N, C-alpha and C positions, 0 to 999 in steps of 0.2 A: 503493500500499500504506498503510495506517494504522500507526502505531507507538505504543508506550507505552513509558514509562521502562524501560529494563533489558530490552524485548522483544529476542529473536532475530529478526533479519531473514535469512530463508532465501533471499531473492532481493534483495540489497542493490543500490540504486541509486547514482549518482554523488553526490547530494544526501547521501544517507545516509552513505555513506563519507567525504564532506568532513566532517560533522558530527560523524562519530565521531572522526576524525583530529585535528580541532580540540581536543579534550581532551586530547592529549597535547601538554605544553608542549616548545618548542625553542629552541635559542639561534637568533641571526640573524645572518647573514654578509653579507660582498659577495664575490661571485666576481669576479675580475678575469682578463682578459687582455692582454697589451700592456702598453704604457706608452708618454709622450708623446702623439704625434698619433694613435698606433693603439690606444689604451686603450678597451676596453669593459667595462662592469660591469654586474651584475646583482644584486640581492638574492636571497638563498637561505637555506633553514632545512633543506635537507636535507644533514647534514654526518654523516658515520659514519667512525669509526675501524674500520680494517679488520685491519691486522695491524703487530706490532712487529718482525717480521723478513722481510721488508725491513719499513720505515716506510711504510706505506700507507693512503690515506682515500679517501673514497668521496662524490661528490657528484652529484646527479640534476639535470639538465637536459632543458628540452623539446628533442626530437628535431629537431623543425622551427624553432626559435628561432635567434637571432643567435650566442648562445655556442658551441654544438656544434661547428659547422663551424671556427671561430677558434681552439678548442683541439685539434680534429684537425690542422688544419693547422700551427700554433704549436707544438704538442707539449708545451704546460705552461701552467698557471695558477696563480693564488695565492688562496687563503681567508682572507679577514679578518674574525676573529670581532668582532663589535660591542658597545660598552658602551651603556648608558643614555644616555650624551652623544651618539651617534650616531643615536638613533632618526630624525631628520630625514632622515639620510642614506638609511637602510633604506627608509623611505616613498619618496623621491624615486627612489630606482635600481628599484623594482618597476615604475615606469611606463613604456609603451611609448616616450613621448618623451623619456626619460631622456638626460643629456648623455653624450658619449663624447669621445674625445681630450684635450686639454690642457685643455679645459673641465671634464672629469671630474677629472683629476689634480688640478686647483686645489682643485676643490670638495671632492675628499677630504681634501685636505693631503697626498696620497699621494707616494711617491718609488719610483723605479726598483728592483727587488729584484735578486738575483741571477741569477734566471731571466727577468729580463727585464719581469718583470710587475709593475704597480702593487701595493705594499704600503702600508698605513696604519701609520705609526708609532705612532700613538695608539689603535689596535685592542687589544681585550684580548688577541689573540694573532693571529699571523698564521701561513700555513704554504705555502711555494712549494714547488710541486710539478711534477715532471718527468710527462708523461701515460704511465702504466704500461698501461692497457687501457681499451677501451671496450665495452659491453656495451647492445644495445638490449633495451629494457624498456617495451612497450606504447607509448604516446605520449612517453616519455621516453628519454634516453639515459644509462646510470649510466657516469660518468667517474672512475677510479680513477687515482689521483695517487700517485707516488713521492715521499715528504718529502725535499727535497734542504736545504732552510733553513727555521727557524723562529724566531719571536720571542714572549716573553710581553710584554705590556702592564704598565702601572702597577698594582699589587697591590691597590689601594683601590679601583679602578673597579667599578662595579654592570654585570654582563652585561644585555644585552638579551634579553629572552624573549618569544616569541610565544605566546599560549595564547586559546583559545575565539575566535579570530577580530581579536584586536588584541594590542597591546604591554602587557606588564605588567612588574612588577618581583619580585626575589625579597625576600623578608625576611631580609636578610643579619646573621649574628650574628658581629660583628668580634673578639668574645672568643675564639672556638675558636682555638685552635692559638697562643696568645698564650703 
């Protein structure tokens, strides 16, 4: 099907869907499960606030990937919101051959959080979650986490943003709120 800018596709395909979604800027995170020798990590940009009472967030992972069964079995996970300074980590942990275990902990500069999952103290923020619910959604699984601990990072950090298939920066106005 041929398309033109602004055209309505009545039968969208995967390529058209991906191209359209690429126009939606997102933050970039690292999802972790376990710590020490049991650490696994993946780059993720599907993070959604779900509820304030209780405090819930949602992430989406491949149903047949490594992370979903580990979160299901472990019953918890952590989400680390990345800054511009973490761009290399985002690129590294989206590869299939990404490091795991102690090597991943060292590479991230991570520590064990209260849920037993790796957290990155230099992250923009991190959320430690107990698994609240799982929902199958096509080729992905939606993991809803109940936030049991969180931390905000350095106020001056620039967030890492993904847009149109690449990493970008926000033009931040540091005079706001001053």
